[in-house]
KOLVOVEX-763721 format. One line per field, with one value per atom (N, C-alpha, C, O): x, y, z; residue in one letter; residue number from 1; atom name. Coordinates in nm, 3 decimals. Example, Ala and Ser with C-alpha at 12.3 -4.5 7.8 and 13.67 -1.06 7.14 Angstrom:
BEGIN
xx = 1.319  1.230  1.320  1.424  1.285  1.367  1.290  1.341
yy = -0.569  -0.450  -0.330  -0.332  -0.225  -0.106  0.003  0.114
zz = 0.780  0.780  0.780  0.846  0.708  0.714  0.787  0.804
type = A  A  A  A  S  S  S  S
seq = 1  1  1  1  2  2  2  2
atom = N  CA  C  O  N  CA  C  O
This chain:
BEGIN
xx = 1.836  1.952  1.944  1.870  2.002  2.008  2.115  2.208  2.107  2.195  2.300  2.283  2.407  2.508  2.511  2.602  2.441  2.396  2.328  2.366  2.198  2.140  2.196  2.165  2.314  2.357  2.477  2.502  2.538  2.636  2.568  2.615  2.450  2.354  2.333  2.383  2.260  2.245  2.341  2.313  2.480  2.574  2.625  2.671  2.615  2.661  2.550  2.584  2.457  2.327  2.343  2.324  2.375  2.403  2.527  2.541  2.629  2.755  2.756  2.812  2.675  2.655  2.539  2.517  2.463  2.392  2.490  2.456  2.603  2.668  2.672  2.741  2.604  2.601  2.731  2.787  2.786  2.900  2.857  2.770  2.931  2.885  3.004  3.117  2.944  3.037  2.965  2.862  3.043  3.034  3.077  3.178  2.991  3.027  3.047  3.115  2.979  2.929  2.805  2.705  2.813  2.711  2.641  2.704  2.509  2.447  2.389  2.331  2.418  2.367  2.244  2.157  2.254  2.142  2.121  2.205  1.971  1.922  1.842  1.753  1.912  1.898  1.807  1.796  1.740  1.666  1.744  1.688  1.866  1.966  2.088  2.179  2.091  2.205  2.209  2.096  2.318  2.332  2.447  2.555  2.435  2.577  2.619  2.530  2.754  2.803  2.851  2.864  2.881  2.945  3.037  3.028  3.144  3.275  3.234  3.320  3.118  3.093  3.088  3.065  3.113  3.111  2.973  2.908  2.944  2.848  2.847  2.935  2.743  2.691  2.580  2.481  2.577  2.481  2.485  2.392
yy = -0.563  -0.485  -0.442  -0.503  -0.358  -0.286  -0.355  -0.390  -0.381  -0.437  -0.347  -0.230  -0.386  -0.275  -0.175  -0.092  -0.169  -0.065  0.053  0.170  -0.021  0.077  0.163  0.278  0.060  0.103  0.236  0.330  0.207  0.314  0.438  0.548  0.420  0.555  0.602  0.713  0.541  0.622  0.664  0.758  0.623  0.669  0.791  0.886  0.785  0.895  1.026  1.140  0.989  1.120  1.173  1.294  1.102  1.131  1.217  1.300  1.194  1.261  1.429  1.528  1.421  1.540  1.610  1.726  1.569  1.636  1.691  1.774  1.634  1.664  1.547  1.572  1.442  1.359  1.301  1.276  1.278  1.210  1.061  1.021  0.972  0.835  0.742  0.720  0.692  0.611  0.443  0.411  0.352  0.218  0.151  0.189  0.052  -0.030  0.042  -0.004  0.161  0.244  0.173  0.137  0.158  0.097  0.184  0.202  0.252  0.339  0.245  0.137  0.308  0.222  0.315  0.269  0.470  0.523  0.630  0.694  0.644  0.777  0.873  0.844  0.997  1.102  1.204  1.201  1.300  1.419  1.502  1.562  1.501  1.615  1.522  1.581  1.412  1.322  1.190  1.141  1.089  0.978  0.933  0.975  0.826  0.795  0.680  0.607  0.649  0.545  0.436  0.478  0.304  0.211  0.258  0.239  0.328  0.371  0.518  0.596  0.528  0.657  0.803  0.901  0.808  0.927  0.987  0.930  1.063  1.153  1.236  1.320  1.213  1.292  1.361  1.300  1.490  1.543  1.684  1.764
zz = 2.930  2.875  2.743  2.666  2.710  2.552  2.506  2.578  2.361  2.266  2.253  2.286  2.210  2.197  2.089  2.096  2.004  1.892  1.979  1.988  2.054  2.135  2.245  2.276  2.312  2.429  2.397  2.472  2.258  2.214  2.176  2.204  2.108  2.063  2.191  2.212  2.303  2.427  2.489  2.563  2.490  2.548  2.483  2.546  2.330  2.258  2.306  2.337  2.303  2.315  2.462  2.472  2.586  2.705  2.712  2.801  2.606  2.625  2.559  2.608  2.435  2.359  2.461  2.426  2.576  2.670  2.793  2.878  2.785  2.891  3.027  3.126  3.017  3.115  3.124  3.017  3.223  3.269  3.274  3.351  3.174  3.173  3.247  3.203  3.378  3.447  3.435  3.495  3.345  3.340  3.488  3.548  3.536  3.625  3.769  3.860  3.772  3.890  3.975  3.913  4.093  4.146  4.242  4.346  4.232  4.281  4.423  4.414  4.532  4.673  4.736  4.809  4.690  4.759  4.667  4.604  4.667  4.579  4.693  4.773  4.666  4.734  4.654  4.531  4.744  4.672  4.569  4.477  4.589  4.519  4.455  4.396  4.465  4.467  4.445  4.449  4.417  4.441  4.485  4.442  4.593  4.645  4.564  4.522  4.533  4.488  4.587  4.702  4.567  4.649  4.728  4.849  4.673  4.707  4.813  4.855  4.835  4.905  4.845  4.915  4.694  4.646  4.601  4.513  4.641  4.627  4.488  4.471  4.381  4.237  4.264  4.305  4.246  4.276  4.201  4.215
type = M  M  M  M  M  M  M  M  G  G  G  G  P  P  P  P  K  K  K  K  A  A  A  A  R  R  R  R  A  A  A  A  H  H  H  H  A  A  A  A  E  E  E  E  R  R  R  R  A  A  A  A  M  M  M  M  R  R  R  R  R  R  R  R  L  L  L  L  G  G  G  G  V  V  V  V  E  E  E  E  V  V  V  V  R  R  R  R  E  E  E  E  D  D  D  D  A  A  A  A  E  E  E  E  V  V  V  V  V  V  V  V  K  K  K  K  V  V  V  V  L  L  L  L  P  P  P  P  D  D  D  D  A  A  A  A  V  V  V  V  E  E  E  E  L  L  L  L  A  A  A  A  G  G  G  G  G  G  G  G  E  E  E  E  L  L  L  L  I  I  I  I  G  G  G  G
seq = 1  1  1  1  2  2  2  2  3  3  3  3  4  4  4  4  5  5  5  5  6  6  6  6  7  7  7  7  8  8  8  8  9  9  9  9  10  10  10  10  11  11  11  11  12  12  12  12  13  13  13  13  14  14  14  14  15  15  15  15  16  16  16  16  17  17  17  17  18  18  18  18  19  19  19  19  20  20  20  20  21  21  21  21  22  22  22  22  23  23  23  23  24  24  24  24  25  25  25  25  26  26  26  26  27  27  27  27  28  28  28  28  29  29  29  29  30  30  30  30  31  31  31  31  32  32  32  32  33  33  33  33  34  34  34  34  35  35  35  35  36  36  36  36  37  37  37  37  38  38  38  38  39  39  39  39  40  40  40  40  41  41  41  41  42  42  42  42  43  43  43  43  44  44  44  44
atom = N  CA  C  O  N  CA  C  O  N  CA  C  O  N  CA  C  O  N  CA  C  O  N  CA  C  O  N  CA  C  O  N  CA  C  O  N  CA  C  O  N  CA  C  O  N  CA  C  O  N  CA  C  O  N  CA  C  O  N  CA  C  O  N  CA  C  O  N  CA  C  O  N  CA  C  O  N  CA  C  O  N  CA  C  O  N  CA  C  O  N  CA  C  O  N  CA  C  O  N  CA  C  O  N  CA  C  O  N  CA  C  O  N  CA  C  O  N  CA  C  O  N  CA  C  O  N  CA  C  O  N  CA  C  O  N  CA  C  O  N  CA  C  O  N  CA  C  O  N  CA  C  O  N  CA  C  O  N  CA  C  O  N  CA  C  O  N  CA  C  O  N  CA  C  O  N  CA  C  O  N  CA  C  O  N  CA  C  O  N  CA  C  O  N  CA  C  O
C-alpha cells in the first residue's frame, strides 16, 4: 500500500488527468474496454 502522502499525490495527479477516482470500489471483472464493479456497474 502507498503511504498517505504518496496516495494524495497520486489522487491529485489522476484527477488533473480527468480520471474519476472511486475509493472502496471493488472491481470484479476486467473486460477489453471496461471494468465491472461489484454492484454491476460497467465503467468504460
